[in-house]
C-alpha positions as CSV (number, residue, x, y, z in Angstrom):
1,M,0.0,0.0,0.0
2,K,1.4,3.4,-1.0
3,T,1.3,6.3,1.5
4,V,0.5,9.8,0.3
5,C,2.5,12.3,2.4
6,L,1.0,15.8,1.9
7,Y,3.1,18.7,3.3
8,F,2.5,22.5,3.2
9,Q,5.0,25.3,3.8
10,V,3.8,28.5,5.5
11,H,6.0,31.6,5.4
12,Q,5.8,35.3,5.0
13,P,8.7,37.7,5.5
14,F,8.7,41.2,7.1
15,R,9.2,43.3,4.0
16,F,11.4,46.5,4.3
17,R,10.2,50.0,3.5
18,R,12.2,52.2,1.1
19,Y,15.3,52.8,3.2
20,R,17.4,55.6,1.7
21,F,21.1,56.2,2.1
22,F,20.4,59.3,4.2
23,D,18.4,57.2,6.6
24,I,21.5,55.4,7.6
25,G,22.4,56.4,11.2
26,N,19.3,58.5,11.6
27,D,16.3,56.1,11.4
28,H,16.5,52.6,12.7
29,Y,13.0,51.4,11.7
30,Y,13.2,49.3,8.5
31,F,9.8,47.8,8.0
32,D,6.8,48.6,5.7
33,D,4.1,47.9,8.2
34,Y,1.3,48.8,5.9
35,T,2.4,46.4,3.1
36,N,3.2,43.6,5.6
37,E,-0.3,43.8,7.2
38,S,-2.1,44.2,3.9
39,I,-0.4,41.2,2.3
40,L,-0.8,39.0,5.3
41,N,-4.5,39.8,5.7
42,K,-5.0,39.2,1.9
43,I,-3.4,35.8,2.1
44,A,-5.2,35.0,5.3
45,S,-8.6,35.8,3.7
46,N,-7.8,34.0,0.4
47,C,-5.8,31.0,1.7
48,Y,-5.1,30.4,5.4
49,L,-8.5,30.8,6.9
50,P,-10.6,29.0,4.2
51,A,-8.0,26.3,3.7
52,N,-7.7,25.6,7.4
53,E,-11.4,25.4,7.8
54,L,-11.6,23.0,4.9
55,L,-8.9,20.8,6.3
56,I,-10.6,20.6,9.7
57,R,-13.8,19.5,8.0
58,L,-12.0,16.9,6.0
59,I,-10.2,15.4,9.0
60,E,-13.5,15.2,10.9
61,K,-15.2,13.7,7.8
62,Y,-12.7,10.9,7.3
63,K,-12.2,10.3,11.0
64,G,-8.4,10.8,11.1
65,K,-7.6,8.9,7.9
66,F,-6.8,12.1,6.1
67,K,-3.5,13.6,7.4
68,V,-1.3,16.5,6.5
69,A,1.9,18.2,7.7
70,F,2.9,21.8,8.0
71,S,6.1,23.8,8.7
72,I,5.4,27.4,9.8
73,T,8.3,29.8,10.2
74,G,8.8,31.8,13.3
75,V,8.5,35.1,11.4
76,A,5.2,34.0,10.0
77,I,4.0,33.2,13.5
78,E,5.0,36.7,14.6
79,Q,3.0,38.2,11.8
80,F,-0.1,36.1,12.7
81,K,0.2,37.4,16.3
82,L,0.5,41.0,15.0
83,Y,-2.0,41.1,12.1
84,A,-4.2,38.0,12.1
85,P,-4.4,36.1,15.4
86,E,-7.4,34.2,14.1
87,V,-5.1,32.4,11.7
88,L,-2.9,31.2,14.6
89,E,-6.0,30.0,16.4
90,S,-7.2,28.0,13.4
91,F,-3.8,26.3,13.2
92,K,-4.1,25.4,16.9
93,T,-7.5,23.9,16.1
94,L,-5.8,21.8,13.4
95,A,-3.2,20.7,15.8
96,A,-5.8,19.5,18.3
97,T,-7.2,17.1,15.7
98,G,-4.2,14.8,16.1
99,S,-4.0,14.4,12.3
100,V,-1.6,17.2,11.6
101,E,2.1,17.2,12.1
102,F,4.2,20.3,12.6
103,L,7.8,20.1,11.3
104,G,10.9,21.8,12.5
105,E,12.6,24.5,10.4
106,T,14.8,27.6,10.8
107,Y,13.0,30.3,12.8
108,A,13.9,33.1,10.4
109,H,13.5,31.0,7.2
110,S,17.2,31.7,6.6
111,L,20.2,30.2,4.8
112,V,22.2,30.0,7.9
113,A,22.8,26.3,7.5
114,L,25.1,27.2,4.6
115,K,27.2,29.4,6.8
116,D,27.5,28.5,10.5
117,E,26.5,25.3,12.4
118,E,26.2,26.9,15.8
119,A,23.9,29.7,14.6
120,F,21.9,27.1,12.6
121,I,21.4,24.9,15.7
122,Q,20.3,28.0,17.7
123,Q,17.7,29.0,15.1
124,V,16.3,25.5,14.9
125,K,16.1,25.2,18.6
126,S,14.2,28.5,18.8
127,H,11.8,27.3,16.2
128,S,11.2,23.9,17.9
129,D,10.6,25.7,21.3
130,L,8.0,27.8,19.6
131,M,6.2,24.8,18.0
132,E,6.1,23.0,21.3
133,E,4.8,26.1,23.0
134,L,2.0,26.6,20.5
135,F,1.0,23.1,19.4
136,G,2.1,21.0,22.3
137,K,4.6,18.7,20.6
138,R,8.3,19.1,19.7
139,P,9.1,18.4,16.0
140,S,10.9,15.2,15.2
141,V,11.0,15.7,11.4
142,F,12.9,18.7,9.9
143,R,12.3,20.8,6.8
144,N,15.1,23.2,6.0
145,T,14.5,26.6,4.3
146,E,13.3,26.0,0.7
147,L,14.0,22.3,1.1
148,I,17.8,23.1,0.9
149,Y,19.7,19.9,1.7
150,S,23.2,18.4,1.4
151,D,25.0,15.5,3.0
152,Q,26.6,17.9,5.5
153,I,23.3,19.7,6.3
154,G,21.7,16.3,6.9
155,E,24.4,15.3,9.3
156,M,24.0,18.5,11.3
157,V,20.2,17.8,11.5
158,A,20.8,14.3,12.6
159,R,23.1,15.5,15.4
160,M,20.3,17.8,16.6
161,G,18.1,14.7,17.2
162,F,15.7,14.8,14.2
163,K,14.6,11.4,12.8
164,A,14.0,12.6,9.2
165,I,14.3,15.5,6.8
166,L,12.4,16.6,3.7
167,T,14.0,17.6,0.5
168,E,13.7,17.8,-3.3
169,G,13.7,14.7,-5.4
170,A,16.0,16.4,-7.9
171,K,16.7,14.6,-11.1
172,H,20.5,15.2,-11.0
173,I,20.9,13.6,-7.6
174,L,18.6,10.6,-8.1
175,G,19.5,9.7,-11.7
176,W,17.5,6.5,-12.5
177,K,16.2,6.2,-8.9
178,S,12.6,7.0,-8.0
179,P,11.7,9.6,-5.3
180,N,8.9,7.3,-4.2
181,F,10.9,5.4,-1.6
182,L,12.4,6.2,1.8
183,Y,16.1,7.0,1.7
184,C,18.7,7.9,4.3
185,N,21.6,10.4,4.8
186,V,24.9,9.0,3.4
187,L,27.0,10.4,6.3
188,N,24.5,9.5,9.1
189,P,22.1,6.7,8.1
190,R,20.0,7.2,11.2
191,L,18.5,10.3,9.4
192,K,15.7,9.3,7.0
193,V,15.3,11.4,3.9
194,L,11.9,11.9,2.2
195,L,12.1,13.2,-1.4
196,K,9.5,15.4,-3.0
197,N,7.9,14.0,-6.1
198,Y,8.3,17.3,-7.9
199,K,6.3,16.4,-11.0
200,L,3.1,15.5,-9.2
201,S,3.6,18.3,-6.6
202,D,4.1,21.0,-9.3
203,D,1.0,19.7,-11.2
204,I,-1.0,21.1,-8.3
205,A,1.2,24.0,-7.2
206,F,2.1,25.5,-10.6
207,R,0.2,23.9,-13.5
208,F,-3.3,23.5,-12.0
209,G,-4.7,26.8,-13.4
210,N,-2.8,26.8,-16.6
211,K,-5.2,26.4,-19.5
212,E,-2.4,25.8,-21.9
213,W,-1.4,22.7,-20.0
214,S,-2.2,19.5,-21.8
215,Q,-3.8,18.0,-18.6
216,W,-6.0,21.0,-17.9
217,P,-8.4,20.8,-16.1
218,L,-6.9,18.7,-13.4
219,T,-9.6,17.0,-11.3
220,S,-9.2,15.1,-8.1
221,Q,-10.4,11.9,-9.8
222,K,-7.8,12.3,-12.5
223,F,-5.0,12.9,-10.0
224,A,-6.0,10.0,-7.8
225,G,-6.0,7.8,-10.9
226,W,-2.4,8.8,-11.6
227,L,-1.4,7.8,-8.1
228,R,-3.2,4.4,-8.5
229,Q,-1.4,3.7,-11.8
230,M,2.1,4.1,-10.4
231,D,4.5,1.2,-9.9
232,K,3.2,-1.1,-7.2
233,K,6.6,-1.4,-5.7
234,E,6.8,2.3,-4.9
235,E,6.0,3.0,-1.3
236,V,5.4,6.7,-0.7
237,I,4.3,9.7,-2.8
238,N,5.6,13.0,-1.2
239,L,3.5,16.0,-2.3
240,F,5.3,19.1,-1.0
241,M,4.1,22.6,-1.8
242,D,3.5,26.2,-0.5
243,Y,0.3,26.4,1.4
244,E,-0.5,29.6,-0.6
245,T,-1.1,27.3,-3.5
246,F,-4.7,27.1,-2.3
247,G,-6.5,30.4,-2.9
248,E,-3.5,32.6,-3.5
249,H,-1.1,31.2,-6.2
250,Q,-4.1,29.3,-7.6
251,P,-7.1,31.6,-7.0
252,K,-10.4,30.3,-5.7
253,E,-12.0,30.8,-9.2
254,S,-9.6,28.1,-10.6
255,G,-11.4,25.4,-8.6
256,I,-8.5,24.7,-6.4
257,F,-10.6,24.4,-3.2
258,E,-13.0,22.0,-4.9
259,F,-10.0,19.9,-5.9
260,L,-8.7,19.8,-2.3
261,E,-12.1,19.1,-0.9
262,H,-12.6,16.0,-3.1
263,L,-9.0,14.7,-3.2
264,P,-9.0,12.8,0.2
265,G,-12.1,10.9,-0.7
266,D,-10.9,10.0,-4.2
267,I,-7.6,8.8,-2.9
268,L,-9.0,6.8,0.0
269,K,-11.4,5.1,-2.4
270,Q,-8.3,3.4,-3.8
271,R,-7.5,0.4,-1.6
272,S,-3.8,0.7,-2.5
273,L,-3.5,4.3,-1.2
274,K,-3.6,5.9,2.3
275,F,-2.4,9.2,3.9
276,G,0.4,9.5,6.4
277,T,2.5,12.2,8.1
278,P,6.3,12.3,7.6
279,S,6.9,10.8,11.0
280,E,4.5,8.0,10.3
281,V,6.2,7.3,6.9
282,T,9.7,7.1,8.5
283,A,8.4,4.8,11.3
284,Q,6.6,2.4,8.9
285,L,8.9,2.1,5.9
286,Q,12.3,0.7,5.5
287,V,15.2,2.6,3.9
288,V,16.0,1.3,0.5
289,A,19.4,3.2,0.0
290,P,21.4,6.2,1.1
291,V,21.0,9.3,-1.1
292,K,24.2,11.1,-1.9
293,V,24.0,14.9,-2.2
294,P,27.5,16.4,-2.1
295,T,26.4,20.0,-3.0
296,P,23.2,21.7,-1.8
297,I,19.9,21.2,-3.6
298,S,16.6,23.0,-3.2
299,W,13.1,22.9,-4.6
300,A,13.4,26.2,-6.4
301,D,13.6,26.8,-10.2
302,E,14.5,24.4,-12.9
303,E,18.1,23.9,-11.6
304,R,16.9,22.8,-8.1
305,D,20.0,24.5,-6.7
306,L,20.9,27.7,-4.8
307,T,21.0,30.1,-7.7
308,A,17.6,31.6,-6.7
309,W,19.4,33.1,-3.7
310,L,23.1,33.1,-4.4
311,G,23.2,33.1,-8.2
312,N,24.7,36.6,-8.8
313,E,27.3,38.8,-7.2
314,M,24.8,41.1,-5.5
315,Q,23.2,38.1,-3.7
316,Q,26.6,36.7,-2.7
317,E,27.8,40.1,-1.4
318,A,24.7,40.6,0.6
319,F,24.9,37.1,2.0
320,D,28.5,37.4,3.0
321,K,28.1,40.9,4.5
322,L,25.1,39.7,6.6
323,Y,26.9,36.7,8.1
324,D,30.1,38.6,8.7
325,L,28.1,40.0,11.6
326,L,27.7,36.6,13.2
327,P,30.6,36.8,15.7
328,K,29.2,40.0,17.1
329,M,25.6,38.8,17.0
330,S,26.6,35.8,19.1
331,R,27.6,38.2,21.9
332,C,24.6,40.6,21.4
333,T,21.9,40.6,24.1
334,D,19.8,43.5,22.8
335,P,16.3,42.1,22.1
336,K,15.6,44.7,19.4
337,L,18.8,43.9,17.5
338,Q,18.1,40.2,17.8
339,K,14.6,40.6,16.3
340,D,15.9,42.8,13.4
341,W,18.7,40.2,12.9
342,N,16.0,37.5,12.4
343,Y,14.1,39.6,9.9
344,L,17.3,40.4,8.0
345,Q,18.1,36.7,7.6
346,C,14.9,35.8,5.7
347,S,15.9,34.2,2.4
348,D,13.2,36.3,0.6
349,H,15.5,39.4,0.7
350,L,18.1,37.5,-1.4
351,Y,15.4,36.1,-3.6
352,Y,14.3,39.6,-4.6
353,M,17.8,40.2,-6.0
354,C,17.6,37.3,-8.4
355,T,18.2,38.3,-12.0
356,K,16.6,35.2,-13.7
357,F,14.1,35.7,-16.4
358,F,11.6,33.6,-18.4
359,S,9.4,31.2,-16.5
360,D,11.6,31.3,-13.3
361,G,11.5,35.1,-13.4
362,D,7.7,35.1,-13.2
363,V,7.9,33.1,-9.9
364,H,10.5,35.5,-8.5
365,A,8.3,38.5,-9.3
366,Y,5.5,37.2,-7.1
367,F,5.0,39.5,-4.0
368,N,8.3,41.2,-4.8
369,P,8.1,44.8,-3.5
370,Y,10.9,46.0,-5.8
371,E,10.8,46.9,-9.4
372,T,14.3,45.6,-10.1
373,P,16.8,43.2,-8.4
374,Y,19.2,46.2,-8.2
375,E,16.8,48.2,-6.2
376,A,16.3,45.3,-3.9
377,F,20.0,45.0,-3.4
378,I,20.6,48.7,-2.7
379,N,17.7,48.9,-0.2
380,Y,18.9,45.8,1.6
381,M,22.5,47.0,1.9
382,N,21.3,50.4,3.2
383,V,19.3,48.6,5.9
384,L,22.3,46.3,6.7
385,S,24.6,49.3,6.9
386,D,22.5,50.9,9.6
387,F,22.1,47.6,11.4
388,S,25.9,47.2,11.4
389,L,26.3,50.7,13.0
390,R,23.8,49.8,15.8
391,L,25.5,46.4,16.4
392,N,29.0,48.0,16.5
393,A,27.7,50.5,19.1
394,A,26.2,47.7,21.2
395,V,29.0,45.2,20.9
396,P,32.6,46.4,20.5
397,S,35.0,44.5,18.3
398,N,37.5,42.1,19.6
399,S,40.4,44.6,19.4
400,E,38.2,47.2,21.1
401,E,37.4,44.7,23.8
402,K,41.0,43.8,24.3
403,E,41.9,47.5,24.6
404,L,39.1,48.0,27.0
405,A,40.0,45.0,29.0
406,G,43.6,46.3,29.2
407,L,42.6,49.7,30.4
408,T,40.3,48.0,32.9
409,T,43.1,45.9,34.3
410,I,45.4,49.0,34.6
411,M,42.7,50.9,36.5
412,E,42.0,47.9,38.8
413,E,45.8,47.7,39.5
414,K,45.9,51.4,40.2
415,D,42.9,51.2,42.5
416,T,44.5,48.3,44.4
417,K,47.8,50.3,44.8
418,I,46.0,53.4,46.0
419,K,44.0,51.4,48.6
420,K,47.3,49.8,49.8
421,L,49.0,53.2,50.1
422,E,45.9,54.6,51.9
423,E,46.1,51.8,54.4
424,E,49.8,52.4,55.0
425,L,49.2,56.1,55.4
426,N,46.4,55.5,57.9
427,L,48.6,53.1,59.8
428,I,51.4,55.8,60.0
429,R,48.9,58.4,61.1
430,S,47.6,56.0,63.8
431,R,51.1,55.3,65.0
432,R,51.9,59.0,65.2
433,R,48.7,59.7,67.2
434,N,49.5,56.9,69.6
435,S,53.1,58.2,70.1
436,K,51.9,61.7,70.8
437,V,49.4,60.5,73.4
438,K,52.1,58.5,75.1
439,K,54.5,61.5,75.2
440,D,51.8,63.8,76.7
441,M,51.0,61.3,79.4
442,A,54.6,60.9,80.3
443,K,55.0,64.7,80.7
444,K,52.0,64.9,83.0
445,R,53.5,62.2,85.2
446,K,56.8,64.1,85.5
447,A,55.3,67.7,86.3
448,P,54.9,68.8,90.1
449,A,51.5,69.3,91.6
450,A,50.2,72.9,91.4
451,E,49.2,74.8,94.6
452,G,47.3,78.1,95.2
453,P,48.7,81.5,96.4
454,G,49.4,82.0,100.1
455,T,50.2,78.3,100.8
456,E,52.8,77.3,103.2
457,K,55.1,76.1,100.4
458,Q,54.9,79.5,98.7
459,K,55.7,81.2,102.1
460,S,58.6,79.0,102.7
461,N,60.1,80.1,99.4
462,I,60.2,83.8,100.5
463,P,63.8,84.8,101.2
464,K,64.9,85.4,104.9
465,E,66.1,89.0,104.3
466,A,62.6,89.9,103.1
467,K,61.1,88.4,106.2
468,N,63.4,90.3,108.5
469,Q,62.8,93.6,106.8
470,K,59.0,93.2,107.1
471,T,59.4,92.4,110.8
472,K,61.6,95.5,111.5
473,K,59.1,97.8,109.8
474,A,56.3,96.4,111.8
475,A,58.2,96.9,115.1
476,S,59.2,100.5,114.3
477,K,55.6,101.4,113.7
478,L,54.6,100.1,117.0
479,K,57.4,102.2,118.9
480,K,56.4,105.6,117.4
481,P,54.7,107.9,120.0
482,T,51.3,109.1,119.3
483,H,50.5,112.8,119.3
């Protein structure tokens, strides 16, 4: 029996306002709140709310036999909280059904896995914490930004404890092999790898409303028939796509909601088909072989590589300048800087700088707030320049820190020396006071006792001649006759 694994990606970036050169150093607010709120409310109305409502009804109708998986970025959750809390509540209702699995991913929908393992681990942990807080369960399956995967990235994800990862079933890495089996990471076989069937997924995500397509109109019965006719040996059909496919990329008028509404019933009618979440698939199926991916792949564009984000010099320069700030950001504790750092990392900003044309160019233009890739680059670099100034002010460089540490040590040594000298001075003063007191006491002990006037001792000190003269004078006065 084949398992149909249906997975949806939910993400919206915080778009920047027009940030001019003269704003650098003067204005530290970068975001276009009006555009962000308008776009999110538009997508919520066209896609998130009606699609979630439909999925809840389908899960109830088929009593848990219909199952899906989501990965929702941290920045999307933040926008739900700001602009459309009812969307977040509807996802919580989906989680409560027990038929929906929420996957791990990078919090900021970033390309950090290509640059720094420690920062990558921190972002994934932040996202897993958020998923557990909101939906009551920690993710065990991982989906990297834009399904970007390589052997090295898979090994990092395995070390973080995830059991499986989703990625693209790209032709150039599979060769003659089919994406409809369970594979494993070549460096760490404990990590299972689910590969997207890009042909069947893109039939829904991109070709559904194209009237020039030879298979238009695509009905749920036709699609279920295609699944039934597949090789009986194949075990899993991974249908991975943006959730905005329903009602936004493919508008309601195209019949996309009717297709989704009837698809579970038409698939479950086939005895050879059932639905399963990624964790169920990895638990039930056996690995057929390791899949070797020496250089990163993604689900974007015809090449299924990284050129959508790093295909030209502007993108590469912006990417390098951004992550040159990582050492300082690792020491930054300012919550405002940390939040702006997350928003700066969104891969969408690099995507807007893409210079591809033709069919890929149409996709890159969707929800792009800039008229040209060059305008996107200049605006982003202006924002990044101001952010760098703020970060430098908050976190000094290593050389500045060393100089500051040296000065601090010198000052501490001086303070210690001054305290020691003060103690010695106080001791000397104390000794002098004690010595003076002792001398004064000694003088007092040596001095004679003081007596008042007319005492016997004073009388005894009067010379004898003076005494005799006084006596004679007194006698002569007595002898004089009186007249």
